[in-house]
C-alpha positions as CSV (number, residue, x, y, z in Angstrom):
1,M,79.3,104.2,41.1
2,E,79.5,106.3,44.1
3,T,78.3,106.1,47.7
4,P,76.5,109.4,48.1
5,H,75.7,108.9,51.9
6,Y,79.3,108.7,52.9
7,T,80.6,111.7,51.1
8,E,80.1,114.0,54.2
9,K,81.7,111.7,56.3
10,I,84.9,111.6,53.8
11,R,84.8,115.6,53.4
12,K,85.3,115.7,57.3
13,Q,88.1,113.5,57.1
14,I,90.2,115.6,54.3
15,G,92.0,117.0,57.1
16,N,93.0,114.0,59.0
17,T,94.4,111.4,56.6
18,L,97.3,109.0,57.6
19,D,99.8,110.8,55.0
20,T,103.1,110.0,56.8
21,T,103.9,107.6,59.8
22,S,106.5,107.8,62.7
23,L,106.6,104.7,65.0
24,G,109.9,104.9,66.7
25,V,110.7,101.4,66.0
26,G,113.0,99.0,63.8
27,F,114.2,100.2,60.6
28,R,111.8,102.7,58.9
29,K,111.5,102.6,55.3
30,V,109.1,105.2,53.3
31,G,107.7,103.9,50.0
32,K,105.3,105.5,47.6
33,V,102.0,104.2,49.4
34,R,103.6,102.1,52.6
35,D,105.8,103.2,55.4
36,S,107.5,99.9,56.6
37,Y,109.3,99.1,59.7
38,A,111.7,96.3,60.1
39,L,112.5,94.5,63.4
40,K,113.5,91.6,65.4
41,V,110.7,89.8,67.3
42,D,111.6,86.9,69.2
43,G,114.6,86.2,67.0
44,K,112.7,86.4,63.8
45,N,112.4,89.0,61.3
46,V,109.0,91.0,61.2
47,V,107.9,94.2,59.0
48,I,105.0,96.5,60.4
49,L,103.4,97.4,57.0
50,V,101.4,100.5,57.3
51,T,99.3,101.3,54.2
52,T,99.0,105.4,54.3
53,D,96.3,107.5,52.5
54,R,99.1,108.7,49.7
55,V,98.2,108.2,46.0
56,S,101.1,107.3,44.0
57,A,101.5,107.7,40.1
58,F,103.9,108.6,37.5
59,D,106.6,107.4,40.0
60,R,105.7,110.1,42.8
61,V,103.1,111.0,45.2
62,I,100.1,112.8,43.5
63,S,97.5,113.1,46.4
64,V,96.0,111.8,49.9
65,I,92.7,110.4,49.9
66,P,90.7,109.9,53.1
67,Y,90.1,106.2,53.9
68,K,92.3,105.0,51.2
69,G,94.9,103.3,53.1
70,Q,92.1,101.5,55.3
71,V,90.4,100.3,52.1
72,L,93.5,98.9,50.5
73,N,94.8,97.0,53.8
74,L,91.1,95.4,54.4
75,V,90.9,94.8,50.6
76,S,94.2,93.0,50.6
77,K,93.5,91.1,53.8
78,W,90.3,89.7,52.1
79,W,92.2,88.8,49.2
80,F,95.1,87.2,51.1
81,E,92.6,84.8,52.8
82,K,90.8,84.1,49.8
83,T,94.1,83.0,47.8
84,K,96.0,81.3,50.2
85,H,95.1,78.0,48.6
86,I,97.2,79.1,45.6
87,V,100.2,80.7,47.3
88,P,101.1,81.1,51.1
89,N,101.4,84.9,51.9
90,H,103.1,87.3,54.6
91,I,100.5,88.1,56.9
92,L,101.0,87.4,60.6
93,S,98.3,89.9,62.1
94,S,96.3,92.9,61.6
95,P,96.1,95.2,64.9
96,D,95.0,98.6,63.0
97,P,92.8,99.1,60.0
98,N,95.5,100.6,58.1
99,T,98.1,98.1,59.3
100,V,99.5,94.5,59.0
101,V,102.4,92.7,60.7
102,C,104.0,90.6,58.1
103,K,107.0,87.7,58.1
104,G,110.1,89.6,57.1
105,C,111.0,88.5,53.6
106,T,113.8,89.0,50.7
107,V,111.6,90.6,48.2
108,F,112.2,89.9,44.7
109,S,113.0,93.2,42.7
110,I,110.3,92.6,40.1
111,E,106.7,93.6,39.9
112,F,104.7,91.2,38.5
113,V,101.9,92.9,36.3
114,V,99.3,90.8,34.9
115,R,97.3,92.5,32.0
116,S,94.0,91.4,30.1
117,Y,93.1,94.8,28.2
118,L,95.0,97.2,25.9
119,T,94.8,100.2,28.2
120,G,96.7,102.6,30.6
121,S,98.2,106.3,30.7
122,T,101.6,105.9,32.6
123,S,105.0,105.6,30.8
124,T,105.4,101.8,31.2
125,S,101.9,101.1,30.2
126,I,101.0,98.8,27.2
127,W,98.9,101.1,25.5
128,T,101.4,104.2,25.6
129,H,104.1,101.9,24.0
130,Y,101.4,100.5,21.5
131,N,100.1,103.8,20.7
132,K,103.7,104.9,19.9
133,G,104.1,101.8,17.4
134,A,105.4,99.2,19.4
135,R,104.5,95.9,18.5
136,E,106.3,93.9,21.0
137,Y,105.9,94.4,24.7
138,C,107.9,92.7,27.7
139,G,108.6,89.8,25.1
140,H,105.0,89.6,23.9
141,K,104.1,90.1,20.3
142,L,101.1,92.6,19.7
143,A,98.8,92.2,16.4
144,D,98.4,95.3,14.2
145,G,94.7,97.2,14.5
146,L,94.2,97.1,18.2
147,K,92.2,99.8,19.9
148,K,92.7,101.3,23.2
149,N,90.8,99.4,26.0
150,Q,90.5,96.4,23.7
151,K,90.4,93.1,25.5
152,L,93.7,91.1,24.7
153,P,93.5,87.4,23.4
154,E,94.8,86.1,26.4
155,N,96.0,87.5,29.7
156,I,99.7,88.2,29.9
157,V,102.5,88.9,32.3
158,T,104.5,91.9,31.8
159,P,107.1,92.7,34.5
160,T,108.8,95.7,35.5
161,T,111.8,96.2,37.9
162,K,110.8,97.4,41.4
163,D,113.1,100.3,41.9
164,D,112.6,103.2,44.4
165,V,112.8,106.0,41.5
166,H,111.5,104.7,38.5
167,D,109.9,101.2,37.3
168,E,111.2,99.9,34.0
169,L,109.9,97.2,31.6
170,I,112.1,94.1,31.6
171,T,111.6,91.0,30.1
172,A,111.7,87.1,31.4
173,E,115.2,86.5,30.0
174,E,116.5,90.1,31.2
175,I,115.3,89.3,34.8
176,V,117.0,85.6,34.6
177,S,120.3,87.1,33.1
178,S,120.4,89.8,35.3
179,G,120.2,87.5,38.4
180,R,117.0,89.6,40.0
181,M,115.6,86.0,40.0
182,T,116.6,82.3,39.1
183,K,114.6,80.7,36.0
184,E,112.8,78.4,38.6
185,D,111.5,81.1,41.0
186,W,110.7,83.4,37.9
187,Q,108.6,80.7,36.4
188,Y,107.0,79.8,39.8
189,C,105.7,83.4,40.0
190,H,104.9,83.8,36.8
191,D,102.4,80.9,37.0
192,V,101.2,81.7,40.5
193,A,100.3,85.4,39.4
194,L,98.4,84.2,36.2
195,K,96.3,82.0,38.7
196,L,96.0,84.7,41.1
197,F,94.6,86.8,38.3
198,A,92.0,84.3,36.9
199,L,90.5,83.8,40.2
200,G,90.4,87.7,40.7
201,Q,88.7,88.1,37.3
202,E,86.3,85.2,38.4
203,V,85.4,87.2,41.7
204,A,85.3,90.8,40.0
205,K,82.8,89.5,37.4
206,E,80.6,87.8,40.2
207,H,80.3,91.5,41.4
208,G,79.7,93.2,38.1
209,L,83.5,94.2,37.6
210,L,86.1,93.7,35.4
211,L,89.8,93.3,36.7
212,V,91.5,94.8,33.9
213,D,95.2,94.4,35.2
214,T,97.1,94.4,38.2
215,K,100.5,93.6,39.9
216,Y,102.0,91.3,42.6
217,E,105.1,91.0,44.4
218,F,106.8,88.0,45.7
219,G,109.5,87.5,48.4
220,K,111.3,84.7,50.1
221,D,111.0,84.0,54.2
222,E,113.8,83.0,56.2
223,E,112.8,79.2,55.3
224,G,113.3,80.0,51.8
225,N,109.6,79.8,50.8
226,I,108.1,82.1,48.2
227,L,105.4,84.1,49.7
228,L,102.8,86.5,48.2
229,I,103.4,90.0,49.8
230,D,102.8,93.7,50.0
231,E,99.0,94.0,48.2
232,I,96.5,92.2,46.2
233,H,93.9,93.2,44.1
234,T,93.4,96.6,45.7
235,P,92.2,99.6,43.8
236,D,95.7,101.2,44.0
237,S,97.5,98.0,42.5
238,S,94.4,97.0,40.0
239,R,92.5,98.6,37.3
240,Y,88.7,98.1,37.8
241,W,86.2,98.8,35.4
242,L,82.6,98.4,35.3
243,A,81.2,95.4,33.6
244,D,77.7,96.1,32.3
245,S,78.7,99.4,30.5
246,Y,82.3,98.3,29.0
247,E,81.2,97.0,25.6
248,E,78.7,99.7,24.7
249,R,81.5,102.5,25.9
250,F,84.1,100.5,23.9
251,A,82.2,100.5,20.6
252,R,81.7,104.3,21.2
253,G,85.4,104.9,21.7
254,E,84.5,106.0,25.3
255,E,86.7,105.5,28.3
256,P,85.3,102.8,30.5
257,L,83.9,103.7,33.9
258,S,86.4,102.9,36.5
259,V,86.7,101.9,40.1
260,D,90.3,102.8,40.8
261,K,92.6,105.6,40.9
262,D,92.7,106.1,37.0
263,I,90.4,109.3,37.3
264,L,93.2,110.8,39.3
265,R,95.8,109.7,36.7
266,R,93.8,111.3,33.9
267,W,93.1,114.7,35.9
268,Y,96.9,115.1,36.5
269,N,97.5,114.1,32.8
270,D,95.2,116.9,31.8
271,N,96.2,119.5,34.1
272,S,100.0,118.9,34.4
273,N,103.0,117.1,33.3
274,P,103.2,114.9,36.3
275,Y,106.7,113.3,35.0
276,K,108.4,116.7,34.6
277,D,106.6,119.3,36.8
278,E,108.3,120.0,40.1
279,V,105.3,120.9,41.8
280,L,102.0,119.6,41.0
281,P,98.3,121.2,41.4
282,K,96.2,120.2,44.3
283,A,93.4,117.9,43.3
284,P,90.1,119.3,43.6
285,E,88.3,118.4,46.7
286,D,85.2,117.0,44.7
287,L,87.3,114.5,42.8
288,V,89.2,113.6,46.4
289,V,85.6,112.7,47.8
290,T,84.7,110.8,44.7
291,L,87.7,108.7,44.4
292,S,87.5,108.0,48.3
293,S,84.0,107.1,47.8
294,R,84.7,104.7,44.8
295,Y,87.4,103.0,47.1
296,I,85.0,102.3,49.9
297,E,82.3,101.2,47.0
298,L,84.8,98.7,45.8
299,Y,85.6,97.4,49.2
300,E,81.8,96.7,49.9
301,R,81.0,95.5,46.6
302,I,84.0,93.0,46.4
303,T,83.8,91.7,50.2
304,G,80.1,92.0,50.6
305,E,80.9,93.9,54.0
306,K,79.8,97.3,55.4
307,F,82.8,99.6,55.5
308,A,83.9,100.4,59.2
309,F,84.8,104.1,59.4
310,H,87.8,104.3,61.8
311,D,86.5,107.4,63.3
312,E,82.9,106.3,64.0
313,E,84.0,106.1,68.1
314,E,85.2,109.5,68.7
315,K,86.1,110.3,72.5
316,E,85.1,113.6,74.2
317,P,88.2,116.0,72.9
318,A,90.9,116.9,75.5
319,V,91.9,120.5,75.9
320,D,95.7,121.4,76.3
321,P,96.3,122.7,80.0
322,L,98.7,125.1,78.5
323,T,97.7,126.1,75.3
324,K,93.8,125.9,76.2
325,Q,93.4,124.7,72.6
326,V,91.5,121.7,71.7
327,V,93.6,118.5,71.1
328,K,92.6,116.9,68.0
329,V,93.1,113.0,68.1
330,T,94.8,112.4,64.9
331,R,94.7,109.1,62.8
332,H,98.0,108.5,63.6
333,D,97.5,109.1,67.3
334,K,94.9,106.0,66.8
335,L,97.6,104.1,65.0
336,V,99.8,104.2,67.9
337,A,97.4,103.4,70.4
338,N,96.1,100.5,68.2
339,L,99.5,99.3,67.8
340,R,100.5,99.5,71.5
341,G,97.3,97.7,72.6
342,A,98.1,94.8,70.5
343,G,101.6,94.9,72.0
344,V,103.3,95.6,68.8
345,L,104.8,98.9,69.7
346,K,106.9,98.2,72.9
347,A,109.4,100.5,74.6
348,P,111.6,102.0,74.0
349,T,110.4,103.9,71.0
350,K,113.0,106.2,69.6
351,K,112.4,109.2,67.5
352,A,113.7,112.6,66.4
353,V,111.5,115.5,67.0
354,I,112.6,118.4,64.6
355,L,111.2,121.7,66.1
356,M,111.4,125.0,63.5
357,G,111.2,128.4,65.0
358,S,109.7,129.4,61.6
359,D,107.6,127.7,58.6
360,V,110.4,129.2,56.5
361,D,112.9,126.8,58.2
362,L,111.1,123.9,56.5
363,P,113.6,123.1,53.6
364,W,116.3,122.9,56.4
365,A,113.9,120.4,58.4
366,N,113.3,118.6,55.3
367,S,117.2,118.1,54.4
368,I,117.5,116.9,58.0
369,A,114.7,114.4,57.6
370,K,116.1,113.2,54.5
371,F,119.3,111.7,56.4
372,L,117.2,110.7,58.8
373,E,115.4,108.3,56.3
374,K,118.5,107.1,55.0
375,H,119.5,106.0,58.5
376,G,115.9,104.3,58.5
377,L,115.1,106.8,61.6
378,S,111.4,107.8,62.7
379,Y,111.1,111.6,63.1
380,E,108.4,114.3,63.4
381,I,108.4,118.1,62.4
382,H,106.7,120.8,64.4
383,Q,106.7,124.6,63.9
384,A,106.6,126.5,67.4
385,S,108.6,129.9,68.2
386,A,110.1,130.3,71.6
387,H,109.6,134.0,71.2
388,K,106.0,134.0,70.0
389,Q,104.8,130.6,71.0
390,P,106.3,129.4,74.3
391,L,103.2,127.5,75.5
392,K,103.1,125.7,72.2
393,V,106.8,124.7,72.6
394,L,106.1,123.3,76.3
395,S,103.0,121.6,75.2
396,I,105.2,119.6,72.5
397,L,107.9,119.0,75.2
398,N,105.1,117.8,77.7
399,R,103.8,115.3,75.1
400,F,107.1,113.6,74.6
401,Q,107.9,113.7,78.5
402,D,104.5,112.0,79.1
403,E,105.6,109.6,76.4
404,K,108.7,108.8,78.5
405,K,106.9,108.2,81.5
406,N,103.9,106.0,80.3
407,H,105.8,104.2,77.4
408,G,109.6,104.6,77.9
409,G,109.9,106.6,74.6
410,V,113.1,108.3,73.7
411,V,113.6,111.4,72.0
412,V,116.3,113.5,70.5
413,Y,115.1,117.2,69.8
414,V,116.7,119.2,66.9
415,T,116.0,122.9,66.9
416,I,116.0,124.9,63.6
417,A,116.3,128.8,64.6
418,G,119.1,131.4,63.3
419,R,119.6,134.7,64.6
420,S,118.6,135.4,67.7
421,N,118.2,131.6,68.7
422,A,116.2,131.4,71.7
423,L,114.3,128.1,70.8
424,S,117.4,125.8,71.5
425,G,118.2,127.2,74.8
426,F,114.3,127.0,75.8
427,V,114.0,123.4,74.7
428,S,117.1,122.1,76.3
429,A,116.1,123.9,79.6
430,N,112.7,122.3,79.6
431,T,113.4,118.6,78.6
432,T,115.4,115.8,80.0
433,F,116.1,114.5,76.3
434,P,119.1,115.6,74.3
435,T,118.8,118.8,72.2
436,L,120.9,119.5,68.9
437,A,120.8,122.9,67.4
438,C,121.1,122.8,63.7
439,P,120.6,126.5,62.7
440,P,119.7,127.3,59.2
441,F,122.4,129.7,58.2
442,K,122.4,131.1,54.5
443,D,125.8,131.1,54.2
444,K,129.3,131.7,56.3
445,V,128.8,135.3,56.7
446,D,125.2,134.7,58.0
447,M,126.9,131.8,60.4
448,M,129.7,133.9,61.8
449,V,127.4,136.9,62.4
450,N,124.7,135.2,64.3
451,I,126.5,131.8,65.6
452,N,127.0,133.3,69.1
453,S,123.4,133.1,70.0
454,T,123.4,129.1,69.2
455,L,126.8,128.6,70.8
456,Q,126.2,130.5,74.1
457,M,123.8,128.6,76.6
458,P,123.2,129.4,80.1
459,S,124.7,126.8,82.8
460,D,122.7,123.8,83.1
461,V,121.2,124.4,79.6
462,P,123.2,121.3,77.4
463,A,122.1,122.4,73.9
464,L,124.7,121.1,71.4
465,T,125.3,122.5,68.2
466,V,125.8,120.6,64.7
467,L,126.1,122.6,61.7
468,E,125.3,120.0,58.8
469,P,122.1,118.4,58.4
470,S,123.7,115.1,57.4
471,N,125.9,115.0,60.6
472,C,123.0,116.1,62.6
473,A,121.1,113.1,61.5
474,L,124.1,110.8,61.9
475,A,124.6,112.1,65.5
476,I,121.1,111.3,66.4
477,K,121.8,107.5,65.1
478,R,124.6,107.2,67.1
479,I,122.7,108.3,70.2
480,F,120.0,105.8,69.4
481,D,122.5,102.9,68.9
482,L,123.5,103.3,72.5
483,I,120.2,102.5,73.6
484,P,119.6,98.8,73.4
């Protein structure tokens, strides 16, 4: 099940995916796949939810797949509309193919996983536990003698905790006793999850698919109403098999043909230890293209609508007046333009821009970024040397000066350069925004020998120096807190 006529389009976008976002509004939280921005609009809690192209499995991001975020967002929108007679949802609008604007909710810290087959490859999957001898799973008794990928006697809800690091299996009794949900709320969400899954299986069957398992999330809005949130029946949250070949392949002991990210899970299981390896191998390009194609095919198959590629209306490329290089319009640029056009992004946006003198400074930049994320702040990371690439530095500065002029955006620059630190002074002299120098010294000796190039600035060049990444991020937060 692939879309060969789409493969070339997909290949061209492998380097132009939406793998991270930086909108500069609200409190930013980065999930495994979605970036959320919580803010107040007319006194109401609102969340901008951006579905990126990241692929999550084994409690980590394992790859980036072109168009995946768009497929997930559009599939969810379609299903949210089809299921609102069962349960209300959080959707307010969708100003971009990857984005929905939602009601702010207090989220239950439980994922409602519904299963119809004995399958899976992760540490929490029902087959993993059954294969190790377990005959009770999330409070459900399982008979002996079952085979992998066999249909269960009935659909069952097998909840897990919803945690930032690692999801754990949990029973209904533990959910209530731990205070994660009341008994009434649990029962309501449990029953709704089974109704949603039954409808999902019915629709999937009409399109030649088996909805094998999926997960739902719920939250309460400001009025206390329980809403369906996050996503529904996407190829990321769900496992789909092709119906016409399932019985024959099961009888032969072969894996069912899937239409989800399971092929990627299996590849990483076969080529790495995804739970323990610090660095994972890069998925082969052909596998990435195949998975993207399958995502698109699933969208078209379920909805009956032709997939609209977000890059079909390309404008004439612009040329940077300083560097004379073609300025590529990224997927993130289009996202921001769409949100601005819909009135979702309003001035002033607030963003930290981290400028590294060299790629070797990336670990230091990531350390600062980690603390910025803790404070819910948006940021971008760029590499440009004041010594070797002054025009590139100026081009970056000009971009954000234009942002201020056109949209009222506010930026704090963080410059990372040691030894002969020309970058901090160069940036501070050529911008009206604050500049914080946070040099990446190896140790105290390195700092004492090279600190003067960071501290000694000419007149009218007000670069400030902060030595610790945590303090740098906190200083930026306090600057932004002064801006209404």
